[in-house]
N, C-alpha and C positions, 0 to 999 in steps of 0.2 A: 463505601463501607458496607460490609455485610450486616444484615439484621442480627440483633442480639440473640434471637431464637435459634440461630444456626451455631452450634458449638464449634470452637476452634481449638487448635493445638499450637503452642509456641515451640518452634523447631530451631535449634541452634547447632552450629558446627564451627570447628577451628582447624585451619589448614596451615601447616608449617613445613618448611623444607627440612632435610636431614640435619642441617646445621642450625636449625632453630629460627631461620628467617621466615617472616610471613609470606605466604604465597599470594598470587593475584589471580583473578578470573571471576567466574560466576557459576552458580548452580541453578539449573532450571527445574521447576516442579510443574509437571504438565498433567492435568486431569484428562478424562475422556473428552472428545470433541466438544460436547455441549451437555451440561447437566441440568436437570429440572428439579427444583425444590418446591414441592406441591404446597407445603404449609405457608410459605411466604410468597407464592406466585412469582418465582424468579427463574430466569435462565442464567446459569453460571458457566463460564468457559474461558479458555485462553490460558497460556502458561504464565507462571509467576517466576521472575528471574531475580535471584538474590545475588548481589555483587559483593565480593569479599572486600572488607574494609582494610585500613592500613595495618591492622593486626592479623589479617588473614581470617577474620571471623564473619559469619552471617547470623542474622537473628530475624526470623520471619514468622508471621502469624498466618496459618493456613486452616481452611475448613476441615473438620473431622470427616473421615471417609465413611463412617458408619452411622451418621446422624439420621434420625427418623425424618422421612419426607423426601430423601434423595431418590431420584430415578435416573440411571440405574442405582440399585442399593448395593452397598458394600464394594464400591469401586476403589481403585488404587491410583497413586501418583506414579508417573514415569519420571524418574530422576535422571538428569543428565549433568554430569560435572564437566565443566570446561575450565580446567586449571592450567595456567601457563607453566610450561617447563616440566610437566610430569611424564611426558612421552606418550601416554595413552589415556584418554579420558574415559570415565566409566559411565555406564547406563544401567539402571536397575529399577525395580518397582518397590514401593513401600505403602503400607497402610497406616493411617493415623487415627486410632480409635479415640472417641470422645472421652473415655475413662482416664486417659493419660493426658493431662493438660499441658505438660512440658516434657520435652525429651531432647536428647542430643543425637544428631544424625550418625555419629560414630558408633552409637549403641545399636543401631538397627541396619546400617549399611552392610551388604554382604561382602565377605572377604574376596570372593571371585565372581563378579557379575557375569563373566564370560562363560561360566559353567552352566549347570542345569538351571532352568528358569524357576525362580521362587520369589515370594514376596516377604520382605521382613516385616513382621507384625509385632510391635512391642505390646506388653501388657503388664498389669500389676502382678506383684509376687503372689504366689499361691499360699494357701494356709500351711502352717507348720505340721509336718507329719508326726505320727506317734513315735516315741523314743524306741530304739531298738534294744535288744537284750544286752545286759551288761556282760562284758567280757571277763574272763578269769583274771584275778589279781596275780601279779608276779613280781619278783625282784628286778631291779635294774641290772641288765646283763653287762653293760659296759658304758663308760663315759670317756669320750674322746679317745677310744681305743684301749682304755685301761679297765681291768676286770677285778682288781683286788677288792677286798671287802670294804676297807676304809680308804676312800679315794680322796686325796688332797691335791687340788689343781693349783698351779702357779700361773702367773700372768702370761708366761710364754706358752703355756698349754692352750690358752684360748686366744693367742695372737694379740695379746695386750702388752702394754709397757708397764713395768713395775713402778710403783710410786717412788721408789728410791732413785729412779733415773730422771724424775721430773725436775727440771731446773738445774741439772748437772751437765757437765761436759760429756759429750757422747750420748746424752739422753735427749729429752724433748723439753721445749720451753713451756712455761705456764702462761695462763692468762690472768690478768688482774680483775678487779671487780667490775671494770667497764669493758672487759673483753679484749684488752690489749696486752701485748707481751711487755713485761716490765723491762725498763731500761737496762737493769743489771744483767739481763739474760740476752741482750743483743750482741752481735758479733764483736770480737776483739775485747769483750769484757770491759769496755771503757765506760759503759753506762751513759754514753753520750748520744744525743739524737742527731738529726741531720745538721751538719755544720754549714752547708751552703746549698743553694738551688740556682743552677745556671750561673754560678759564679757570684751570686748575691747572698748576703747574710742579713741577719736581723729580721724585722717584720717584712717579709718579701711579698710583693704583689707583681705577678707576671702579666705582661700584655701579650697580645697575639704575636707581635713582632719578636718578642723574646723567645718564642717557640718556633719561629719561622712559619707562622700560620697567618691566615687571613682573618680579618674581623668579619662579623656577620654581615655588615653592610657591603664590604668589599666582595665577600663570597656571593651574596645575592646578586651583585652586579655582574659577576663573572660566570657563575654557574647557575643552572636551573635547579631550584629546590625540589626535593621529593614531593610529589603530589601537585607541583605547579605546572606540569606539562599541559599545554592547551589541548592536545589530542589525547583522548582517553580510549578510543576504539576506532577501528577502520572497518566500515561495512559490517558493524556488529561483532567484529573479531578483535581479540586482545592478545597481548603477548607478542611473539615474533610473527607478525602478520605477513603472509605472502599471498597476494591477490592474483587470480586468474581472470581471463577475459569473461568467463561465465559469472564471476562475482560482480562484475561491473555491467552486466547485461549487454556485453559487446560480443562481436564475432572475432574469433582468432584470425591472425593475419593470413594464415594459410587457407582460410575459408572465405575471404572477402575479395571482391574485385577492386583493384587499386585504381585511383584516379590518375596517377602518373607512374611512369616507369614501366619496364618490360615485365610481362607476366604471362605464364602459360595457363590457359583455361581449358580444362579437359572435359569431354563428354558433350552431349547435345544439350543446348540451352534454349529455353522458350522465353521471349521477351514480351511483356504486356504492351510495351511501346516499341515499335521497330527502331533499331539504332539508325542514327543519321550521321552523315559526314558533311563537312562544309567545304571540302577542297577535292580536286581531282586526285586520283591515286598516284603515288610515286613509284609503285611497282605492281606486278600482276597479282599479288596475294592480298591486297588491301580491299576493304569495303569501298564501294563507289555509289554515287548517286544514280538514280534511275535515268535522269536526263543525260548523264555522261554515257551510260550504257547504250541508250537509244542512239546517241550521236555516233558512237564508235561502231555499233552494229550496222548503222546505215552508211558507213563510210563508202564512198563511190556511188551512192544511190541518192537521187533527189528526194529530199524530205520536205514536209510542210515548212519547217523552219528555214530550209535553204532559200525559199522565196518569200519569207516573211509571215507565213501563216502559223497557227498553233495546231491545226489539224485540218484534214480535208477528206473528201469522200474517196478520192483516188487521185493518182498522178494525172494532171490535166493533159500531159503528153500522150496519154492513152485514150483521148477523147475521139469521137467520130469526126471524120473530115467531111461528111456529106449530109448527115441527118441531125439537125438541131431539134430541140423539144419545144413545141407550142402547147401551152397548158390549156386544158378545158376549163371554161368559166365555172367558178363555184366549187372546184375540187382542190382539196388540200393535199399537196404532194409532200412526202417525207423522205429526206435524204440522210442516210446514216453517216455519222462522222465519229471515228474512234479517237478519244482523247487519252493519250498514254500517260500523262502526268497532270497533276492539278494545275489549273491556270484560271486567270480572270478573263472571261470572254466579253468583249465589248462590241464586236461586229459579226454579222454573217455576210458571206461573200458569194457572188454568182458571176459567171462570165457569160456575156450576151454577144454572140457573133454579129447580130444585126437587129435593128428596131427602127421603125419609121418615126417613132416619137409621139404617137397619138393613139387614143383608144383605151388606155388604162383607166379604170374607175378608181375612185377613192376608197373602194372596199377591197383593194389589193394590198396584201401584207406579206412579210416574211417574219420568221420567229425561231425560237429555240425550245426544244422539249427534252426532258430527261428520258432515259430508257423505261421509266415507269409511266410515261405519258403525261407528265406534269409540265405545263408551260412555264418557263423560267425567263423568257425574254421575248420581246416583240419590237418590230421596227415601226417607223411612221408609215403613212400610206405610200405605196410604190409609185403612184402617179406623180409624186414629187421627187422620187429618188432615182428611178430608172428613166433615163432620157434617150433621145435619138442617138444611135451609134452604128458604127460599122465594125465593131469588135472592141469591147471595153470590159475590164474587171470592175464590177460595181461593189464597193464596200458599203454595206448598209448598217448603220449604227443602231444598236438596241437602245430603247428608251432608258433602260437601267442595265449597267454592267452586271454580269453574273459570275460569282466565284465558284468555279466548277471543279469538282473532284474528278480524278481519273475515271474513265468509263465511256460507254457508248451514248451518243446523243443523236437526236434528229434535228436537222435544219428543215423548217417548214416553209412552204411556198404556196400562196393563194393568189390567183390571178382572176380578175373580173373586168369585163368591158369589151375586149376585142371581138368584133363580129365581121367576118369569121375569125376563128382563133388565130389564123396565120397572120392577121394584122397586128397581133401582139408581139412582145419581145420573144426572140428565139433564145433558148437556154442551151448551153453546151451540155452534151451527154457523152457517156462512155461508148466506145466502139462496141458493136453488137453484131451477131450473126443470126440471120433468120428472123422469124416472127416471134419467137419465144426465147429470147436470150436468157442466160443463167446468172444475171447480175445479183439476184437475191437468193442464190443457193445457200442452204444452211441446214443444220441439224434441226429435227423437230423441236419446236418451242424456243429456239434460239432467236436472237435479235434479228429483225428483218431489215436488211441493208437498204433496199429501195422499196418504198411502199406509198400508199395513199389511204386516206380515210374513206370509209364506205359511204358516208353521207355526201350528198351533192347539194348544189345551190347555196353554199355557205358564203356569207358576206363578212365573216371575221374568224380569226383563229380561236378555237375553243380553249378554255382554261385547262382542260385535261381530257384524256381519252383512255380507253382500256387497250393496252398494247396487243392483247390477243385478238382484237377485232379488226386490226389493220389488214389491208389487202396488199399482197405483194404486187409491185408494179414492174412492168417490163422496161420502163424508160428510166435509165440510170442517169438522172440529172446530176451534174457536178455542183458541189458547194463546198465551202470552207468556213472556218471561224478564225478570228484574229482578235 
């Protein structure tokens, strides 16, 4: 409730249809966005909505617009009428001066709010002006079109009925002392009242059934009484409401991607999450999984998956037939492996053409590094894992499996113990030509396919290293992951 120090105006209005029925709807009175009243230390804002009652009336108390202390001063209300069934609702502005404590909206609403902008401002009547000069006296020139000197008018001259015709045949009936037509002047001249009602005579009491009507109780059970409808508005709208998708905060059907059914989506689209599919395509124009594309693209070519691996350094069929790799003690060799799709890596794999079975120290390891140089997996000591052989694929299990995203990885190899180095295991390498083969050819700054760490004399795999510090290695050792 507003403080008593802020003057108010009582505003009323009455809305009827052309046939006298009360209209329904509401009238909104909206001040500027936010008002300040300095004397009461208040902020006042927000619209006031007056809803038409069952008689089509509103009665609302509103702050006067010219009260002392308002900031801004002398503001106006924006009036918006939302009346059901009028065709076009009106919007206009009014001022409510404190000097007029009560007024009717019909007295100040503009006749045509769509015309020039103006504000209806009611006010008290002005003082009476001075009387004007008296006009010249003159005789009556005519009465009802007659100009003779002594005019005598009859009842017919003024559209009246002569008293002689009252209560007479061909005239008009009289009213008695209680405002009723005397029985003697009723039709047929019988002086009789009603002789029967619905075939009944005497002291008649009619029931609903006598008139073919429903009792109130029966009607209440069959029909919805006026004002008893549970829904009074839909999304703030009344009358013949028609909602759009925007009224419901929804997207229209032609602007949404449907979950089922055929639909044409036009133009380039960017997805925050890449669309996925769960099955192989049925025709050439459908989305497919990366694994399916890799499989089809490699048709007729041996892939890692063809022989049970998830990725390898190169096809082992392209390995050297004469020159295996014997590793220098304390040097970490890095073998690049490209992983084309995400996978869980459990093992690193090497092929050893030959090994006498002795000389490996417990400081020999294999492991897995990301392209950023972070170690994500390591095996147990190789002296327990690589045994005497004349040609074996050694599957070396990591102590912890690693969930790898698609990308480039290094399989690491560190050998210690054999003296000379040729007493250690011989690792399969790629075929090469000359003393400086191009197995690590790449663009500047790109991933180094075959490399080693610059540090020597190492007895364990470091937890990380800086990729830009690795040294390209001419020995293309073969490795795989599974």
